[in-house]
C-alpha positions, 0 to 999 in steps of 0.5 A: 938635295933632300930625299923625295921618297923613302920606301919602307919594306916593313918586314923584320926577319927577327920577328918571323918565327918561320926564320928562327932555325934557318934564315932565308930572306927574299929581296922585296921585289915589289918595292924595288920595282916601285923604286926603279920607276921613281928613279927613272922619273928623276926622283931621289929615292931610298929604300928602308929595308927592315929585313935585317934591322933589330927593331922598329925603333931603328927604322924610326931613327932612319926615317927621322934622319932622312925626313923625306918629302913622301913615305911609301910603305908596302904591306901584306897581312902579316906586316900590319902591326909594323905598318901601323907603327910606321904610319903613326910615327910618320904622321907625327913628323907631318910626312905624307904617307902612301901605302901599297902592296897586296893587302892594301889593294884588297883593303884600301879603307883599312890603311886609310883608317890607319892614317895613310894619306893615299893608297895605291890599288893594283900595279903601282909603277905608273901610279906612284910617279903621277901621285908623287908629282901631285903630292910634291906640288901639293895638288889634289890627285883627282886625275891619278888612276888607281888610288884612294884617299879621304877628303874630310869624311868622304872616301874618294876612289879614282878610276881603276888603272889599266894593267901594264901590258908590256912588262918587258919594258919594266924588266928587272927591279933595281937591286942597287936600292938594297944591300943585295950582298947581305942577302947572299951572305945570309943564305950562304951562312945558313944553307951553304947556297945563295937564293934570289927571287925573280918574277917573270909574269904577272897575273893568273887566268884561273879564278880559284875562289880563295885567291886574291889574284882575280881582284888584286894586284895583278888581276885575272890576266897573264902577261909574261916577259920574253925568255931573253928578257928574263935570261938577262936578269938571271945572268946578272943574278948568277954571274954578276951578283953570285947567286946560285939558286933562283926562286921564280915567284910567278903564280903559275910559271908554266902557263905558256908552254912555249915561253917555258921551253924558250927560257929553259933553252936560253939558260942552257944556251948561255951556259948559266949554272944554277938550280931553280924552283917554281910554282905551277899547276899539275895540269900545266906540265908534261914529260917533255917540258919537265925533262927540259926544265930538269936539264936547265937546273929545275930542282923543285916545283911547288904545287897547289894540291889543296885537297884530295877530295874532288868535292872540295876542289870543285867547291874551291873552283880549282878547275882541276881533277884529282886524277889529273893532279896526281898524274902531274905530280907523279910525272914530276917525281919521275923526271927527278924533280922534287915536289912540294905540295900546298894543302888547304883545309877547312874550306867551307863544306869540308868534312871528315871524309874529305880530309881522309881523301886528302890524307890518302892522296898525300900517301899515294904521292908522297911529296918530298915536302908539304905545308898546310894552311887553314882556309883564309878569307881574303877580302874581295875574294869569293871565299870572303863573300861566302862566309860569315867572319868571326865576331872579332873585327880585329881577328887577324893572322899576326904570323905566317902559318898561324892557321887561325880560323877566321870565319864561322865554320862547321869544321872546328879549328881543333879538328883542322889543327889535329888533322894537320898534326896527324898527317905530318906524323903518318907521312913521316911513318910512311917515309920511314918504313916505305910501306904501311906498317902495323904502327901506322895502322894503329895510329891511323885508326885511333886518330881517325876516331878522334878526328871524327869526334872533333869534326862534329859540327861546332856550336854544340860543344866547347871546342877549346876544352875538347881540343885540350882533352884530345891533345892530352890523349894524343900526347899521353896515349897514342904516342906511347903506343906507337913508340912501344910498337916501333920498338917491338918491330 
C-alpha cells in the first residue's frame, strides 16, 4: 500500500548554531498532531524527522524512496532555506506539496511563490484531512476552509476555519511517528536528564504588538485541556517513555489559575516524579500558586520581561506595569523557582535612557538566566504595520538569535548589539561580587558613554564603521582596565 502523506519536519540539529555545545532537541509536536489527525482518518502517514539527519540530501533520498501521494512541510522563519529545497525537489518528482506552520499562516503567499501547491492557514488538524481527500481525488478544494492556493495567476484564499474548541478531544500528539528514544538518549548524553515538551492550551488573550498569536496560528483566544487530560500525557511521557523533565510550551501557562492548581494537584496525587518548566506572565502568578507549582516539580519559569521601561512596555501594548513585573519575578525567586527573562531591545521608540532602565531592572531582579532579541516585525502583527522594512526584500534571520535589525530604525543595530554585550558583562560582574563594585562602576560609566554615542539616530553616520571602532575600543581598552582593576581587588 503506497504512502498517502509524508510529513516533513525540516529542522537539522547539525545546522543549528545554538546546539553546538549541548544538544537539546524537542519533538515536533505540531506535525505529530497533524500526523495523528490523518491516521485517525485512515490515511497512511509517515513523518520524515530531519532533526538527526546529516544533510538535506539524506532527506531527499527518503522522499524519493517513499514517493508519497502528498508531501506536507511545516515551516518557521529559520527553516525557510530547507523548506525551499524540499519544495523544489518534490516539484521535480511531481508530488503535490502542502505547507503549514507558524510562518506559513503569517505569510501564505511566500510559500506559494516557493512552489507549494497549497498552504494551510491556522490550526491544521481538520483542514489537512479535508485537503488530503481533495488532493487524492484530484478535486479542487474550494470548500476546504483555512487554505490558500493558486489557480493560474489568481490567488484563491478560502474562508477562515473556526478554532477548535474542545482540545481535550485532540489530546496528546502521536509520538509513535518519530524515534522518541533518540530524543531521550540525546538529552541524557548531553545533560544527564531527558526533557520532552507538551502543549496544554492554545492561543493567548493578550495582544502584544510584536506577537503573531492574535493573527496565527492559534489566535487571540485561550482554550485549554483539562488537568486530567494533561496528566494522562504526562504519565505516559514520564512513566512509560522515561522522560524526567517536561517543558510546557503554552504561551501563558498560568492564565487559568484554577486549572493550574488542579494540574499541580493531579501531578502530586498520581505521584508523578519529574521536574518541569513553563512560560507565563509575571502578573499571572501568586504566592499560593507558586508554592504548589514548586511542590509539583516546577524548577524554572520563563518570563517575558521585554523592557524595564514603562514607556516601552506601553508602546508594545504589553498591558503590564514595571512594578507588577518586578513583584512577580521576585516572588518566583522567593518560592525557590529559577527565572529566565526574555528581553526585547530596539522596539520602535527605543532610546538610550530606556535601555538603561532595562539594565537597572535586570540588576534589581538578577534573573538566573536571560536572553535577548532585537525586535522582529512578523508579518501581520501591529509591529510589522508600524515600521518600514529595510530595502532588501530577502532580508531574514537564517539562524535562531541572529539579532539582525530588519526595519529602518533610529536605534542602530550596532547600539543594540553593544547593549546586549554590555548587559551580559555587567550582570556577570554583579553575580560574581553580589554587589556593585569599583570595576563594575568603571565599566558601567565607560560603556554608557559609548552606548550613548552609538545611540545617536541613524542615517547621519556610517554605522558599520562606527561599530567596528567601538568594538576595537571595547576589546582593547575597557577589558584591560576591568581586568587590571579586578586583579588589584
